[in-house]
C-alpha positions, 0 to 999 in steps of 0.5 A, a space after each residue: 513866760 516864754 522858757 518854761 512852756 518849752 521846758 515842759 514840752 522838751 520834758 514830755 517829749 523825752 519822758 515819752 520816749 524812756 516810756 517807750 524804751 522801758 516797754 520795749 525793754 520789758 517786752 524783749 526781757 519778757 520774751 527772753 523769759 518765755 522762751 527759757 521757760 516755755 512750760 512754765 509759761 504756758 501753765 501759768 496762761 492756763 490758769 490766768 485764763 480760767 482765773 479770769 473766766 471764774 472773775 467773769 462769772 462771779 461778776 455776772 452773778 454778784 455784781 449783775 454785769 450784763 449776761 450778752 457781754 460776760 458770756 462774750 467775754 468767757 467765749 473770747 479767753 476759751 478762744 485764747 486758751 485755743 491758741 494755747 495747743 501748739 504753744 509757743 508756736 503760732 501761725 499768723 494765718 490761722 483762723 483762731 489767731 485772726 479770730 482772737 484779734 477780732 475779739 480783742 477789738 470787740 470786747 474792748 469796744 463793746 465794754 467801753 460802751 458798756 461803762 460809758 452809759 449812765 447807770 439807770 436813776 435811783 428809785 428815789 422820790 428825791 431825785 426820780 430822774 437822778 443818776 445813780 452815782 453810787 453805783 458808778 464804779 470808780 476810774 480805778 476800778 473800770 481801769 483795773 477791770 480793763 487791764 485784768 479782764 479785757 487786755 492781760 491775756 491778749 497781751 500775755 498771749 501776744 508776748 508769749 507766742 512765737 511767729 511762725 515765720 521766725 521758726 527755724 526747721 525743728 521738731 514740731 516747727 512744721 504747723 508753723 511753716 509749712 514745711 512737712 518735709 524731713 529735717 535738712 540738717 540746717 536747723 536744730 535736731 535736738 527737739 528744741 525750736 529756735 524761735 523769736 517771740 512775736 514781741 521780740 520780732 517786734 522790737 528787732 524790726 523797730 530797732 532795725 528799721 531806726 537804724 537804716 533809717 538813720 543811716 540813710 538820713 545821714 544821722 549816723 554811719 552804718 557798719 558798712 560805711 565805717 569798713 572804708 
């Protein structure tokens, strides 16, 4: 067979492209919702963080998760919560923000190592050196733990927080922009910050880069060339 494998490869590429567009559209839509409901988003994020901390404590006490890793996860979520002190504005050079990015990768690596190790053998005379398969978590349990307790809060913060470089002059935006002077009248003066979420800025940046690259490579004509 020659044609069917080619069809399969083409289908994989098309499916990956549609999945990427769906994720980008979802991020863009969630950023729009957060911009319109900032107070509600902060409340949801705060309750989500404390809920995951409670789940970590229950897993440590009841399911006997390692104490050191559980304490690290709880401390990491407390650091994540500290990013909400000026929600939704965040300064990308803020030490707490940089520490949060570091903790995300550290938690992922340490918990992946933990779940990759086989459990100690059962105290069974039939299988004195066997692996404890009965107590090993399933793939769905491990994936759910990573999705809810490791990735959910950082992903929600990434969608909700707004980068300081994208904030126009407004009330309270001097923390992100570093401008502590008086308003110049160029920005909004009604107390609303016309900020752009980091996820939304990322999607816009990728879209602009794709459009400019396509224009340079001659795949399509830009707006400037269509006028002539």
